[in-house]
C-alpha positions in Angstrom: 0.5 0.1 0.0 1.2 3.5 -0.3 0.1 6.5 2.6 -2.4 7.6 0.0 -4.8 4.8 -0.1 -7.1 3.7 2.7 -6.9 0.2 4.4 -9.8 -2.3 3.7 -10.0 -5.9 4.5 -13.3 -7.7 5.0 -13.2 -10.3 7.7 -14.6 -13.6 7.3 -14.5 -16.6 10.2 -14.1 -20.1 9.9 -15.8 -22.3 12.8 -15.4 -26.1 13.1 -16.3 -26.3 17.1 -18.3 -28.4 18.8 -21.1 -25.9 19.2 -22.1 -22.3 17.6 -20.3 -19.3 19.6 -23.1 -17.1 21.2 -22.9 -13.1 21.2 -18.8 -13.4 19.9 -17.5 -10.0 19.6 -15.0 -9.7 17.1 -11.9 -7.0 17.4 -9.1 -5.5 15.1 -5.5 -3.9 15.6 -2.7 -2.8 13.5 0.5 -2.9 15.2 3.9 -2.0 14.1 6.8 -4.9 14.3 7.4 -3.6 17.9 4.3 -4.7 18.6 2.9 -0.6 19.1 -0.6 -0.3 18.3 -1.2 1.8 15.9 -5.0 2.0 15.5 -7.7 -0.4 16.6 -11.6 -1.3 16.8 -14.4 -3.7 17.2 -16.6 -5.6 14.6 -20.2 -5.9 14.9 -20.8 -8.7 17.6 -23.1 -11.6 16.5 -23.3 -15.3 16.8 -21.2 -17.8 14.9 -22.9 -20.9 13.6 -20.4 -23.8 12.8 -19.4 -23.3 9.3 -16.9 -21.0 6.9 -16.9 -18.1 5.0 -19.2 -16.3 7.7 -18.7 -11.9 7.7 -17.5 -10.3 10.5 -17.4 -7.3 8.7 -14.4 -4.8 7.5 -11.6 -2.9 9.1 -11.3 0.3 7.5 -8.2 2.4 8.4 -6.7 5.5 6.4 -3.0 5.1 5.8 -2.5 9.0 5.9 -0.9 8.6 9.2 2.0 6.4 8.5 4.6 8.9 7.6 7.5 6.6 6.8 8.1 2.7 4.9 6.3 0.7 7.5 5.8 -3.0 8.4 2.7 -3.3 9.9 0.1 -6.2 10.8 -3.5 -6.5 10.9 -4.6 -8.9 14.1 -8.0 -10.0 14.0 -9.8 -12.1 17.3 -12.7 -12.5 19.4 -13.1 -11.2 22.8 -12.5 -13.9 25.6 -11.3 -16.4 23.4 -7.6 -17.5 21.9 -8.7 -17.3 18.6 -6.7 -14.9 16.7 -5.0 -14.7 13.5 -2.5 -12.0 12.0 -1.2 -11.3 8.0 1.8 -8.7 7.4 1.6 -5.8 4.6 3.7 -2.8 4.3 3.0 0.9 3.9 5.1 3.2 1.8 5.4 7.0 1.4 3.3 8.0 -1.8 5.6 10.9 -2.3 9.1 9.5 -2.5 11.6 11.8 -4.0 13.4 10.0 -7.0 16.3 12.6 -7.1 20.0 11.3 -7.3 21.8 13.0 -4.7 25.5 14.4 -6.0 28.2 12.6 -6.2 26.6 9.8 -7.0 26.3 8.5 -10.6 23.7 5.2 -11.7 24.8 3.3 -14.6 24.1 -0.1 -16.2 27.3 0.6 -18.6 30.3 -1.3 -16.9 32.4 0.9 -19.2 31.3 4.1 -17.7 31.4 2.4 -14.0 35.1 1.2 -13.9 36.0 4.9 -15.4 34.1 6.3 -12.7 35.4 4.1 -10.0 39.1 4.5 -11.3 38.2 8.3 -10.4 37.0 7.4 -6.7 33.8 7.7 -7.7 30.4 6.7 -6.3 28.0 4.3 -8.9 24.8 2.7 -8.2 25.3 0.0 -10.9 22.4 -1.3 -12.5 23.5 -3.9 -14.8 21.3 -4.9 -18.4 19.9 -8.1 -18.3 21.3 -8.6 -21.7 24.8 -8.0 -20.2 24.6 -10.7 -17.7 26.0 -14.2 -19.0 23.9 -17.6 -18.2 25.7 -18.0 -14.6 23.5 -15.1 -13.7 20.1 -16.7 -13.8 16.5 -15.2 -13.5 14.9 -15.4 -10.4 11.9 -17.4 -9.7 9.7 -15.0 -7.7 8.4 -18.1 -5.4 10.5 -20.8 -4.5 11.2 -24.0 -6.4 9.2 -27.1 -5.8 11.6 -29.6 -4.3 14.5 -29.0 -6.5 14.9 -28.0 -10.2 15.8 -31.6 -11.2 12.1 -32.4 -11.1 11.1 -29.4 -12.9 14.4 -28.0 -15.1 14.2 -24.7 -15.7 16.8 -21.9 -15.9 15.0 -19.5 -13.3 15.1 -21.1 -9.7 15.4 -19.7 -6.2 15.1 -21.5 -2.8 14.6 -18.0 -0.8 16.7 -14.8 -0.2 18.6 -13.9 2.5 19.0 -10.3 3.7 20.9 -8.5 6.0 18.1 -6.8 7.7 20.5 -4.7 9.6 22.4 -3.4 6.5 22.5 0.6 6.7 21.5 0.3 3.0 18.1 -1.0 3.9 17.6 1.4 6.6 14.7 2.9 5.0 13.2 -0.5 3.7 11.9 -2.3 6.4 12.3 -6.2 5.8 12.9 -9.4 7.8 15.6 -11.8 6.8 13.9 -13.5 4.0 12.4 -12.4 1.5 8.4 -11.7 2.3 5.8 -10.5 -0.2 7.1 -7.2 -0.8 10.2 -8.9 -2.6 7.5 -10.1 -5.2 7.7 -7.3 -7.2 11.9 -6.6 -7.1 12.8 -10.3 -7.7 10.1 -11.2 -10.4 11.6 -10.9 -14.1 14.9 -10.1 -12.7 18.0 -11.7 -12.7 20.6 -12.4 -10.2 24.4 -11.3 -10.6 26.7 -14.4 -10.2 29.8 -13.7 -7.8 31.5 -17.0 -7.7 34.6 -15.4 -9.6 34.5 -12.5 -7.2 36.8 -12.0 -3.8 35.4 -14.7 -1.0 34.5 -11.8 1.2 32.1 -10.3 -0.5 28.5 -10.9 1.5 25.7 -9.3 -0.8 23.1 -7.4 1.3 20.5 -9.9 -0.3 21.7 -12.8 -1.7 19.2 -14.9 -3.3 19.3 -18.2 -2.1 20.3 -20.8 -5.4 19.0 -24.6 -5.9 21.3 -26.8 -4.0 22.2 -29.0 -7.5 23.5 -25.9 -8.6 24.6 -23.7 -5.7 26.0 -20.5 -7.5 26.7 -17.7 -4.8 24.1 -14.7 -6.6 23.8 -11.2 -6.1 20.9 -8.9 -5.5 22.0 -6.1 -3.8 25.7 -5.9 -3.1 28.7 -3.7 -2.3 32.3 -3.4 -3.0 35.3 -1.0 -3.0 36.6 -1.2 -6.3 40.0 1.2 -6.3 39.7 4.3 -4.7 36.0 4.2 -5.8 32.5 2.5 -4.7 30.2 0.4 -6.1 26.7 -0.8 -5.2 25.2 -2.9 -7.6 21.6 -3.8 -7.7 20.2 -6.0 -10.4 16.6 -5.2 -9.4 14.7 -2.5 -11.4 14.8 0.5 -9.1 14.4 3.0 -11.9 11.3 2.5 -14.3 7.7 3.3 -13.6 8.6 4.3 -10.1 5.0 6.1 -9.7 3.3 2.7 -9.9 5.8 0.5 -8.0 6.1 1.7 -4.4 8.2 -0.8 -3.1 10.9 -0.1 -5.9 11.0 3.3 -5.0 11.6 3.0 -1.5 14.4 0.7 -1.7 15.8 2.9 -4.4 15.7 6.1 -2.0 17.0 3.6 0.7 20.0 2.8 -1.2 20.7 6.4 -2.6 20.2 7.2 1.1 22.8 5.2 2.2 25.3 6.0 -0.6 
């Protein structure tokens, strides 16, 4: 979501207990990652029969009060019981600057990048897909089932390892694994193969390759090159940013770090 939207969630309950629940009182809360309650409310009380897809009402909340990129959780439960469920979602500012700070160059061309690095410059390098060889594979947006020997394909991924405390992600809320906000970023994206680079390079965001192939891959990583500083991002954080709040926020976080 962007904070220009209203959060609306239609709530249903499935109940297969021994008896119907009389006068059930549903409640909801929105909490942040620290557990702080952002908003809360009650849904209309009602008796709940045995069955599924029983409507409880809708949770509505204006997200304009969420000023910065935030990971939130919707919690819905029944008062006086232990029945509760929760769902993660993310909210991003609708107005995020895409300006490139002075002293930083965004490049898709390695010859240009190398020249800037030789002069001690800073580059956010986003390689073109066509410039990556076949050992820099496309990523699946969901993990491969079992392994790719069963269903052979070039694209494969068993998730992401994410250094969630890295300052490059300070303004991009994430856990240490790929949750749903990463879907847009890995879809139609190729990772860069790092097998031939120094072993000490640990990507900030590392796709986990299928274990039959086990390439060392980088989605976002940094390196010191001579006197220059290089940050590499293989996801597209440049195009249609007005329609891609996740990519826009990652771009802002990377550039602010640089």
